[in-house]
C-alpha positions in Angstrom: 130.9 9.7 29.1 129.6 10.6 25.5 128.0 13.9 24.8 125.2 11.8 23.2 124.3 10.3 26.5 123.1 11.6 29.9 124.6 10.5 33.1 123.3 10.2 36.6 124.2 8.4 40.0 121.7 6.2 41.7 122.2 6.5 45.4 122.3 3.2 47.4 123.3 3.7 51.1 126.2 5.3 53.1 129.4 3.2 53.8 131.2 3.2 57.2 133.8 5.6 55.8 131.1 8.1 55.3 131.3 7.8 51.5 128.0 7.4 49.5 127.6 4.1 47.6 126.0 4.8 44.2 125.6 3.2 41.0 126.4 4.8 37.5 123.5 5.1 35.0 124.0 6.1 31.3 121.0 6.8 29.1 121.0 7.4 25.2 117.6 8.4 24.1 116.8 8.2 20.4 114.7 10.6 18.6 112.3 7.9 17.4 110.0 5.7 19.7 111.1 2.1 20.3 111.9 -0.4 23.2 114.4 0.1 26.0 117.6 -2.1 26.0 119.7 -2.3 29.1 123.3 -3.0 29.3 125.1 -4.1 32.4 128.5 -5.2 33.4 130.6 -6.1 36.5 127.9 -7.5 38.8 131.0 -9.5 39.8 133.7 -7.2 40.6 136.5 -9.2 39.1 134.8 -9.2 35.7 135.5 -5.8 34.4 137.7 -6.4 31.4 136.4 -6.3 28.6 132.8 -5.8 29.7 133.1 -2.3 30.6 135.1 -1.5 27.5 132.4 -3.0 25.5 129.6 -0.9 27.0 131.8 2.3 26.7 132.3 1.7 23.0 128.6 0.9 22.3 127.5 4.1 24.1 130.0 6.0 22.2 129.0 4.7 18.8 125.1 5.3 19.3 123.6 8.2 17.4 120.3 9.4 18.7 119.2 10.5 15.3 119.5 6.8 14.1 118.2 5.2 17.4 114.6 4.0 17.8 114.0 3.7 21.6 116.4 4.1 24.4 119.6 2.4 25.7 120.2 2.4 29.4 123.6 1.1 30.7 125.1 0.5 34.2 128.7 -0.5 33.4 129.6 -1.3 36.9 126.7 -3.0 38.9 129.0 -3.7 42.0 131.3 -0.9 42.6 132.5 -2.3 45.9 133.5 -5.6 44.2 135.1 -3.8 41.3 137.2 -1.7 43.5 138.6 -4.8 45.3 138.6 -7.0 42.2 136.4 -9.3 44.1 133.7 -11.5 42.9 131.6 -11.0 46.1 130.8 -7.8 47.6 133.3 -6.7 50.4 131.6 -6.0 53.5 128.8 -8.8 53.4 130.6 -11.6 51.3 127.4 -11.9 49.2 127.3 -12.7 45.5 125.2 -9.7 44.1 123.9 -12.0 41.3 122.2 -14.1 43.9 120.2 -11.6 46.1 117.7 -10.3 43.7 114.8 -11.7 46.0 111.4 -11.9 44.6 108.2 -10.9 46.5 107.2 -13.8 48.7 110.9 -14.6 49.7 111.6 -14.3 53.3 114.5 -11.9 52.8 112.5 -9.7 50.6 110.4 -8.5 53.6 113.1 -7.9 56.0 113.3 -4.1 56.9 117.1 -4.0 57.0 119.0 -5.2 54.0 122.7 -6.1 53.5 124.7 -3.8 51.2 124.4 -6.3 48.3 120.6 -6.6 48.8 120.4 -2.6 48.8 122.4 -2.5 45.5 120.0 -5.3 44.0 116.9 -3.3 45.0 118.1 -0.1 43.4 119.1 -2.0 40.2 115.7 -3.6 40.2 113.6 -0.3 41.0 115.7 2.2 39.1 116.9 0.2 36.2 115.6 -3.3 35.5 111.8 -2.1 35.9 112.5 0.2 32.9 113.7 -2.5 30.4 112.2 -4.4 27.5 115.5 -6.1 26.5 118.6 -6.8 28.6 122.2 -7.8 27.9 124.3 -8.6 30.9 128.1 -8.9 30.3 130.5 -11.2 32.1 134.0 -12.2 31.5 136.6 -14.6 32.9 138.6 -12.4 35.4 142.3 -12.1 35.5 143.4 -15.4 34.1 140.4 -17.0 32.6 138.5 -16.4 29.4 134.9 -17.5 28.9 133.0 -17.8 25.7 129.3 -18.2 25.3 126.0 -16.5 24.9 123.3 -17.7 27.5 119.6 -17.7 26.6 116.6 -19.3 28.1 113.5 -21.0 26.7 111.8 -17.7 25.7 111.9 -17.5 21.9 112.9 -13.7 22.1 115.9 -14.5 24.3 117.0 -17.2 21.7 116.6 -14.7 18.8 118.7 -12.2 20.6 121.4 -14.9 21.4 121.5 -16.0 17.8 121.8 -12.3 16.5 124.9 -11.8 18.8 126.6 -14.0 16.2 129.0 -15.9 18.6 129.8 -19.5 17.8 128.7 -21.1 21.3 125.4 -20.7 22.7 124.2 -22.2 26.2 120.6 -22.9 26.5 120.2 -22.1 30.3 117.4 -20.9 32.6 117.4 -18.0 35.1 117.3 -19.1 38.6 115.9 -17.5 41.8 118.1 -14.6 43.2 119.8 -14.0 39.9 119.5 -10.4 38.3 118.5 -12.2 34.9 115.4 -13.7 36.7 114.5 -10.4 38.3 114.8 -8.6 34.9 112.6 -11.2 33.2 110.0 -10.9 36.0 109.9 -7.2 35.5 109.2 -7.8 31.7 112.4 -7.9 30.0 113.9 -10.4 27.6 117.4 -11.4 28.6 120.7 -12.8 27.3 123.9 -13.2 29.1 127.1 -12.4 27.3 129.9 -14.2 28.8 132.8 -12.9 26.7 136.5 -12.6 27.3 138.8 -12.1 30.1 142.4 -13.3 31.0 143.7 -9.9 30.2 144.3 -10.9 26.6 142.8 -10.2 23.0 141.3 -7.1 24.6 140.5 -5.2 21.4 139.3 -8.3 19.5 136.7 -9.1 22.3 135.6 -5.6 22.5 135.1 -5.2 18.8 133.3 -8.6 18.6 131.0 -7.8 21.6 130.2 -4.3 20.2 129.4 -5.9 16.8 127.1 -8.4 18.6 125.2 -5.7 20.4 124.7 -3.6 17.3 123.4 -6.6 15.4 121.0 -7.5 18.3 119.8 -3.9 18.2 119.1 -4.2 14.5 117.4 -7.5 15.1 115.2 -5.7 17.7 114.5 -2.8 15.2 116.4 -0.2 17.4 119.0 0.6 14.7 118.8 0.8 10.8 120.9 -1.5 8.7 120.9 -5.2 7.5 120.7 -7.8 10.2 123.8 -10.0 9.8 122.8 -13.6 9.7 124.4 -15.8 12.4 127.3 -18.2 11.6 127.1 -21.9 12.3 126.5 -21.9 16.1 127.1 -24.8 18.6 124.4 -25.2 21.2 125.0 -26.7 24.6 122.4 -27.2 27.4 122.7 -26.4 31.0 119.1 -25.9 32.0 117.2 -27.9 34.5 117.5 -31.8 33.9 120.7 -31.1 31.6 123.0 -29.8 34.2 125.0 -33.0 33.9 126.0 -32.1 30.4 128.7 -29.6 31.7 132.0 -31.1 32.8 133.4 -28.8 35.5 137.0 -29.2 36.8 138.0 -27.6 40.2 141.4 -27.9 41.7 141.3 -29.8 45.1 144.1 -27.4 46.4 145.2 -23.9 45.9 148.1 -23.1 43.6 149.2 -22.0 40.3 147.4 -23.1 37.1 149.7 -23.2 34.2 147.6 -23.9 30.9 148.9 -26.1 28.1 150.6 -23.8 25.6 148.1 -25.1 22.9 145.1 -23.4 25.0 145.8 -19.9 23.7 143.6 -16.9 24.1 143.0 -17.3 20.5 141.8 -20.9 20.8 139.1 -19.9 23.4 138.1 -16.7 21.4 137.6 -18.9 18.2 135.1 -21.0 20.2 135.8 -24.1 18.1 136.2 -27.7 19.5 139.5 -28.6 21.0 141.1 -32.1 20.0 144.5 -33.8 20.4 145.1 -31.9 23.6 144.9 -34.6 26.5 146.1 -32.5 29.3 144.5 -28.9 29.3 146.7 -27.5 32.1 148.6 -28.4 35.5 148.3 -27.0 38.9 151.6 -26.3 40.5 152.2 -25.9 44.2 153.5 -22.3 44.6 156.0 -23.3 47.3 157.6 -26.6 46.5 156.9 -26.1 42.7 155.6 -29.6 42.3 152.8 -30.6 39.9 149.8 -31.5 42.2 147.0 -32.0 39.6 146.8 -32.5 35.8 143.5 -31.2 34.1 142.7 -33.8 31.5 140.4 -33.2 28.7 137.3 -35.4 29.1 136.0 -35.7 25.6 137.6 -36.5 22.1 136.4 -33.0 21.0 136.0 -30.5 23.8 134.2 -27.2 23.8 136.0 -25.0 26.4 133.3 -22.7 27.8 135.6 -21.3 30.4 139.4 -22.0 30.7 142.6 -20.4 32.0 144.5 -18.7 29.1 147.3 -17.4 31.3 149.0 -18.6 34.4 146.8 -17.8 37.3 146.4 -18.3 41.0 143.4 -20.3 42.3 141.9 -21.2 45.5 140.7 -24.9 46.4 137.4 -25.6 44.7 137.3 -22.6 42.5 136.1 -23.1 38.8 139.1 -24.0 36.6 137.6 -25.4 33.5 133.8 -25.6 32.2 133.6 -28.0 29.2 130.9 -29.6 27.0 131.3 -32.6 24.7 131.2 -31.0 21.2 129.9 -34.3 19.7 126.8 -34.3 21.8 126.0 -30.6 21.1 123.3 -29.3 18.7 124.3 -27.3 15.5 122.4 -24.4 14.1 123.7 -23.8 10.6 123.0 -20.3 9.5 
């Protein structure tokens, strides 16, 4: 915790062990008036690195004397999932990013909530309701790396996404139950930073993520300094009616994914189209050591939105690769 920020626990409920489940809240308040920006990470418990490191460094760099407005941060939204390195919440098996029920949903009126629903309610009431802008960090977990900034049709969301200065943008939409939808419903403009993972290039990802947050804050008028213009950016679409644009590969059985040596952490970090790599990786049976599936590149020039960058175990039907056709993507040039 930085001396520049205040820290508090947001109580949620009591676990069977008797331990109190609570969420961490950091607040940096600027001396000048301005909007409130929220930073969140690890709503999926297996997506801690480099999201938490990014939020930690941003908080450490902020100077209240220069800040116009307030930054609120919950670096770990799902402590139970993070403790078990699990995407879902241990105890109820739910995806926390799917249980932010809106008024009118049948689950909203139920008097007894699951532990995930209780965490969602506390996040909504004690955190999201105070935000004007929101950046939610995700990453690829132990073996995967992801690379994109998601925005929706709101022009302010697109402006934030462009100012993050990453090479790949995903035009998406926030769907029922997601934290992003709830954040927007409560009045915030939202982007989702899917950045890093795989346990590799940690410092590079943190540095670029931090630079992205600082530039977004300058774009919003929260920090002094010149807003750095975005580079050439590739825009792909995953919103309603365009879901078919994404090519998703899932293994049909569990095993060990071994990526092609050409698909390095640096390749995914650079975010440029990949060509000349017909097989992105292979699925190996972990017992008889045979190759059970080859993951083929579907396009002449493939944009790897999510990909294994190190050997990693997988379950049947898990996401292995998320790709787009680079030749059908839009280009925003500066």
